[in-house]
N, C-alpha and C positions, 0 to 999 in steps of 0.2 A: 391541417391547421395546427400551429404550435400551441402547446399547453403552457408555455412559459410567457410571462409578461415582461421578462428581461429583454434587454437589447444591448448592442454593442456598437462603439464607434470604429472598431476595427473591421476592415474589409477582408473577410475570410478568403476571398478569391484573389486579393491583390498580391502583387509581387514585392519583393524587398523586405525590409525590417519594419514592423509596426509594433508599438507598445501602447496599449490603450486600456480600456475598461469594459467590463460587462456591468451594466447598470441594472440592479435588481430593485424593483419598486418596493418601498417600505414606508408606508404612511403611518406616522405616530404623532403624538401630541406636540413634540418639539419640532416636527418637520412634516407638514401635511403632505407635501409633494416630494418627499425625500427618497433617496435611493441608497443602496448598498453598493459601493464601487469595487468590484472584484477585478484584480489585475489580470490582463490577458496580453500575451505577446505572440506574434506570428512571424515566422521567417520563411520566405518562399523564394525559390530560384530554380530555374530549369525544370526538367521533368523527372518525376520520381514519386515514391509513396508519401503518404501523409501520416505523421506520427503525432499523437497527443501525449504530452508529458504533463502529469498532474501530481500535485502534492497539496498538503493542507486540507485534505478531506477531513482530517482530525487536527484540531489546532494545536495540540500539544506534542505533535510528532515533527521534529524540527529538521532532521537531516535532509529530507526531500525538499522542504521549503528553501533551505539555504542553497542546496545544489542547484535547484532550478533558478533561483535569484542570480547565482553566479553565472549560469548558462546564458541567461537573458543579457547580462552585462557583457559577456565575453564573446558570444557567438558571432562568427564572421559569416554573414549571409552569403557572401560570394562563394563560399566553400560548399554550399548546400546544392544537392540535386533533389528537389522535392519540396516538402513543406513540413514544418514543425510548429505545432500549436503548444503553447506553454502556459499552464495554470499553476503558479507557484503557491497560491493561497486560496484554494478553491472555495472553502467555507470561510470567507473572510472574517465574519464575526467571531468564530471559534478561534481562528488564528490570532486575532487581535487580543483575545482574552487568554490565550494559552491554554485553552480548554478543549477536551475531546469533542464536546458538543457545543452547539450555538447558544450563547447566552440570551438570544432574542427569542428562540422558540424551543430550546432544548433539542434541536434537530441533530441527528447523527447523519452527516451527508452520505456516508457509505452504507447506510441502511435506508436510503430514500429513493432507490431506483426501481420501484415496483411497477406494476402494470399501469398505475396512475400516479399523479403528482399532486401533493397538497398545495394549497395556496400560501403556505408559510414561506418565509425567506429561504429556508433550507430546501424545501420542496421545489421552489422556483429555480434555484441554482441547479438542482438535480435535473429538472426538465430542460434547462438551457443546455447543459452538458450533453444530455442524451439526444435532444432533438435538433440542436443547432451546431454542435461540435462533432460528436461521434459519427453522425451521418456523412461527414466529409472525410473520415479517417479510414486507414487501413490497419493501423496498430495503435494500441493504447498502453502506456506504462504508467501505473498508478503506484506512487511511492508512499510507503507507510513506515512505522516503527511501533514499538511497544507502548508509546505514550507515557503518561505519568505513572500509571500503575504497574507496568511491566517493563523488564529489560529483555531484549531480544537479540540473539546472535544474528549478525548480518547475513542475509540470504536473499536470493532471487526466488520468485514463487510464481506458479501458474496452475490454474485448472485447465487441463489440456483440451477440453471440449469432448464431445461424443462423436464428432465427425473426424474421420481418419486424416483427410488432408489438412484440416485446421490443427489437429493434434500434432502432426508431423512438423508443420511450420512453427507451431508455438514451442515445441521442445527444442527445435534447432535454434530459435532465437534465445530461449532460456539458457541453453548451453553456451551460446556465443557471448552472453553477458558475463559468464565466467566469475560468478561470485564464489566465495569460500563454500557456501552450501547451495546446491541447486535443488530446490524443493518442487517437485512435480506431483500433482494429484490428478487422478483419472476423473473424467466427467466434467460437468458444468458447476459453476458456483451455486451454493445454496443461498436462498434469501434474496431480498431486494437490493443487492449490492451492485457496484459499478461494473464488475466483471460480467454480470448477467446482462446488464444493459448493453455492454459492448458486444457480446455474442449475439444478442438479438439483432444488432445491426451488421452482423457478419464481420466484426472487427476483432482482430486478435488482441486478447487481453493478457498483459504481463503485469507482475507486481513484485513487491519485495518488502522485506522488513529490515530496517537499518537502525538498530540501537533502541533507545528508549529511556526509561527512568526519569522522564521529564527534563532531560538535559540534551545538549548537542555534543555528540561524541565524534571526535576527529577521525578516528579509524572508520567508524560507521559511515561517516560523511564521504570518505574517500571510496569506500565500497559502493555507495550509491552513485557517485560520479563515474566510477569505473563501469557500472552497469549501463548508465546512460550513454556514454560515449562509445562503448563497444556495441551497443544496440544500434546507434546511428550508423556505425560502420557496417554492421551486419546487414542492415536494410539498404545499404547503398546510398544513404542520404548524405553522409559526410564521413570522409576518411578520418579515423582516429589518430590522435597524436601518438608519438612513439612511447610516451610513458605508460599508456594503457595497453600496448601491444603484447608484451610478454604474458603468457598464460600462467595461471596459478593453479595448484591442486584444488579440485572441487569435489565435494562428497555429494552423491545423489541421495536424497532423503524423501520420506513421506511420513504421514501420521494418520492415526485412527483415534477414536474416542478413548481407547485405553491409554493413550499417551498424555492424558490430562489428569491433573490433581486439583480438586476443588476443595475449598474450605467447608467443613461440615458444620461449623458454628463460628460465633464471634470469638475474637481473641487477638493476640499479638503473635504474628508469624515469625518463626525462627527457621530459616532454611539451614540445612547442615551440609548441602552439596553446592558446588559452584557452577555458574554458567559454563557450559562447554564440557562438563563432566559426562562420563558414560556410566549409566546406572542399570540395575536389573530389577525385574519384577519382584516385589516383596521387600526391597531394600528400603531402609528408613530414610525418608525424604526431609523430615523436619518435625517441628513441634508447634502447637498452638498453646500459648500461655494466657492466663486470665489474672492479671495482677490485682484486679478488684476482688478476686477470691484467692488469697494467697495460700490457703491451706489445700487448695485443689491441685492435684498433679497435672502437669502439662499433658495435652493430648498428642500421642504419637501419630505421625502421618507416614504412609508408605506408598511407594510407587506401584501402579497397577499395570505398568508396561515396562518394556526394556528399550533403551535408546540413549540418545544424546540430549542433555538438558539444554533446550534451545530458549526457554522462557522461564523466568523467575519473577514472582511478584516483588516489586520494589517498594511497596508500602508496608509498614509494619502492622497497622491495625486492619483487621479483616472482618468481614461479615460472611454468613452462610452463602455459598454459591460463588464467592470470589475465586478466580483462577489463581492458583499458586505456582503450578509448574505446567510446562508443556514440553514433551519429548518429541524428537524427530528420530525416526528409525532409518538406518542406512539400507539402501537397496542397490542392486546392480544396474548400471546403465542398460545392459542387454535386456534386463527384465522389463524396463520401461519401454524399450523399443519393441519387445515381443508383445506387450500389452497393447501398444498402438497398432501393431500389425493385425491384431485380432479384431479391430474395429471395422464396421462396415464402410 
């Protein structure tokens, strides 16, 4: 029995092009029998795998939302062999507000895929995705960015799973997407995230980070679209257009907890390195200023790891615990393949 009270007018088993809604019950003072209308599109033709494309899990991450909206508008269903499910604005209340979390319940959709689902709007959206969509899928691509608080270098990303066969297939798909950075982590996702829900249903989970800073970046949008169309081609669902066919150089990367810098106190953040720079452990990363205490010297921040600056906080004012930097460290492709080969 489904734990979601949501429903859809889209026939998930139907053929052709359908664009409709997931209706999520939301009874409030101004609308006793109201719903939240989450857009859903399905393209199905011939025989082949099923791919779920999702964006808008966080409402202030715009590249994925626009990329999937364009895809819905432009995709020719006759070119498909298989099925594509498209959720361009998964957490619709957050998308409409341009907020990371839902203004209705404070829900973070990408932290709502635990072993159970709440009765809140965000919890019910998560339950529908997990129980009504993912169970029909072979692969999921979940598009993200740094949102309002972070700027992120464009990259494809995946937790490779702990199962050798799934890890091999996931890494092959990740490389086929051919983003400027190919970020692969060993094992399964931590926490109640969409990736863990996908793997519970034996669905390959792929993701990516494409820009941020609370704006829509044209270059990052193009990288997101590149990943989408190259993945469709890799899965045999749809041959990619010629513009996406040439391969670009891609650096294989990973990260550990040493690659993060967090704010130890409140203040105004001054980074002194740029996104994309290569830095070393112990190097000065930036400063925290407190203009309300003008005689107090700024606090010096240093990197605790070595690597590529992949994330920088885009907001000036910070509080203790805010992420200020994240590094990604380069690794060899052969090292990733060797790690996969050691799996059971």
